[in-house]
N, C-alpha and C positions, 0 to 999 in steps of 0.2 A: 383389561388388557394392559400389558406393560408398554411403557413409552418406547417407541422404536429407537435404536441406537445407531448412530453413524460414527465410525472411528476414522479420524484422519491419521494416516500412518506416515511418519517422517523418519529421518535417520536418527538423530539424537533426541528429538521431541523438545527442542529448546528454541527453534527458530520458525521455519516455515510451517511446521505442523500445528503448533498452538495458534499461530497467527491465522492460518487457514481455518482452523476450527472456530476461532472467535468471529471471523468474517461470516462463515456459514451460519453460525448460531444466530447472529444478528439478522441475517437474511431470512432465515426461517421464521424468526420471531415477528419480523415485519409483515410476513404473509400469514401469520397465525397458524403455522404448520407445527404440530406437536411432535417434536423429535429431540432426543438428546444428541449433542455433538461433543465428542471427547477426542483426545489425541494420544498417541503412543509412538514409541520409537523402536527401531530394530538394533540399535547399537549399545543398549544397556547403560544409559546415563541416568539411572533412577535417582529421583529427588533433586536433580539439578534444576535451578530456576531458569526461566526464559533468559536468553542472552540479552545483554544490555542494549544491543541494537534493535532486537525484536521488541523490547519494552518501549524503546523510544519511538519506533515507528507505530506501535500500537497506540501510544498516547496521541500521536498526530492524527490517527484514524478514529479517535474517540473510543478506543477499546482499552481494556484493562487486563494485562497479563501478570500483574504483580503477585498474585497468589498461585500462579501456575508452577507445577513441579513435574518434571519429566518422569515417565514410567515406560517400562518395556511392554511391547506387544505380547500379551499372554494368551494362552489357550482359552481362558475364560472370557476375555474380551472378544476374541475372534468368534467364539461360539455365540456370544450375545449380540453381535453386530449384524444389522440388516445389510450394511454396506461398509466395506473397508476401502477408503479412498486414499490412495498413495500420492505423495507429492511429486514423484517422478518414477520412471520406468525401472530404475535400479532398485529402488525401495520396494516397488511392487514385486519384482522378481524375487527378492529375498523373502518377502512375506509369503509368496506362493510356494517357495521351496520349503519353508518351515511349516506351513499350514496348507498342504495340498487339498485337504478336504474342503477348504473355503475358497478354492480358486474361482468359482463362479461369482463370488461376492467381492473379489479383489479387483479394483480398477484404478487407473490413474485419473487425475483431474483432467489432463489433456484429452484422454480417451473419451471421457463422458462429455467433454466440451466439443467434441467433434473435430479436434485438431491434433496434429503431431507436434505437441509442444510440452516440454518439461520446464518448469521454473528453476533456473539455476540456484544453487545454494549460495546466498550472499554472505556467508559467515566471514567475519572480519573485513567486510567491505564497508565503505563509508555509508552514511545515512541515505544519500541520494539513490544509489542502486536499490537499497532496501525499500524505499518508498515506491520506486518504479515497479519493482517486482511485486510488492504488495498490491498495487493497483492492478497489475496484470492478473494476479490470483483472483482478485475480486471480479474482474471481467470474465475470467474463465468460469468462475462459480455461477455467474449469471447465465452464461451459455449452457452450463451443465445442469442447471437446476431441474428442468423437467425430467432428465434421466436420473438424477439423484433421488428425486421424490418417488420415481417409479419403483425404487427398491424398498420403499416403506409401505407397510401394510395399512390399508384403510385411512389414507390421508387425502386431502383435496388435491386435485390436479392443478398444475400451474401452467401459465401461458407458455407456448412455444415461442421461439425467437420471432417467427413470422407474425405472432399476435401481440408482441410487445409494442408499446408506444414508441414512436420515433424519438431518438435522443434529443433532449432539450438543450437549450443554451443556458440553463441555470448552472451557476458555478457552485460546486460542492461547498458545504459549510466548512469542511476542514481547510480547504484552500483559502476561502475568504477570511477565516479566523487567523490563519498563519500570516497572510498578507497584512492584515490589520495590525497584528502584534508587532511585526517587523517594521512597518511604516511608523508606528508609534515610537518604537525604540530609536529609529533614525531621527525622527523629529525631536525627541528628547536630547539626542546627541548634538543636534544643531543649536539648541538653546543652552545646553550645559556641557561645553566641551570637556572631555576627559572623564565623564561620568561612567562610561563603559569603554573597556579596551576595544580597539578596532578589530583585533583578531577575533574576539568573541562575537562582535556584531557581524563581522564578515561571515563567520561560520553560520550564524543564524540566517543571513541573507541567502547563502548558498543552499541551506536546507529548505528555505521557503521557495526558492526557484525550483528545486527538485520536486517538492510537493505539488507545486502548481502544475508542473509538466505531467506529473502522475495523474492529476485530476483535470484532464482536458475536457472542456465543456462543449463537446460536440465537434464535428468535423471542421466547422468553420472557425473554431477557436484557434488562433495562430500562436498558441503558447510555446510551441517548440522553437519557432524562429525567435520569438520575443525572449525566451529564456536564454538562448544562445547570445543574443545581444546584451542581456543583463550580465552574463558571465564575462563578456568582453569588457563591459563597463567596469566590472570588479578588477579585471586585470590592469586596466588603465588608471585605476584609482591609486593614489600614492599611499605609502605605508602609514602616513599620518594625514588623513583626508581633512580638507577644509570644510567650512560650512556649505559652500556651494556644491561640492561633490556629495555631501551627505543629503542635502536638500534634493538634488537631482535623483539620487538613489531612492530617497523616500517617495518622491512622486512616481517614479517608475514602478516601484514595488506596490504602491497603493493601487495601481492600475490592474494588478492581478486579481483584485476582488471582482472584476468583471471579465467577460470573454474578450480576448485580444482580437482587435480588428487590424486590417491592413494599414489603416491610418496610424494606429498605435505603433506598429512595426516601423513604418516610415518615419514617424516622429522620433522614436528612440534612435534609429539609425542615423538621422541627421544630428541628433544630440551627441552621438559618439564622435562625430567628426570634429567637434570642438571640446571634447571631454578633457583633454590635457590642458586646455587653457582656463578651465574653471579654477577659481581661487579656493 
């Protein structure tokens, strides 16, 4: 029997669609569910590569979109697919108009996840929103997985949401790795001033904060509040930061490798009150 095919349908097939396909592909592989996952678009951007932002966020998520090339949703793909999963309702509407014979197999991710939610197109947004939306796509895929698998012939069933284990306090490897890299960079800058431009380092810090907030380690992880304090610290940091500012940022960023507690939030908040006095 041929391997079942799931097609993620996007607009241009250069951003959300290939990213969603890569996330779902990994999710199915982790559960040893045998299915092909591909992507296609409805706007005709054939052979375009993944957008630079999609490539960057994929790298942060330990995914590789470097070989991806966009293609149009064709009749052959539609006929072969067990499920056509659209990234939003507008895309699903276009697909249904073009391929009415496949209407029963065309659904949105939000629909199968049981919520009235479309992931906005982050085209030309900064990396932070991309990371946040990618994390939300991953969450919706987890919620939708039992319904997604139900469209595939002769594959094992997966747990429903009620049977899934409770969220753990384990910090995702992507978040821990990003925090470690950025803390190491800031530590290097404290020992060798001028080795990296502050504008470059600051951008990496902002990206790390966004990634950490996208990978919240359970409901008790206070990363949202802590991330807001970190951004306030960046605002208060002078254009040419001294070693004390860099060391304080290093220590605060390093804390992202673990779930954020109320003590962490209180400590950083107190540190902000004297931030401008740091040398």
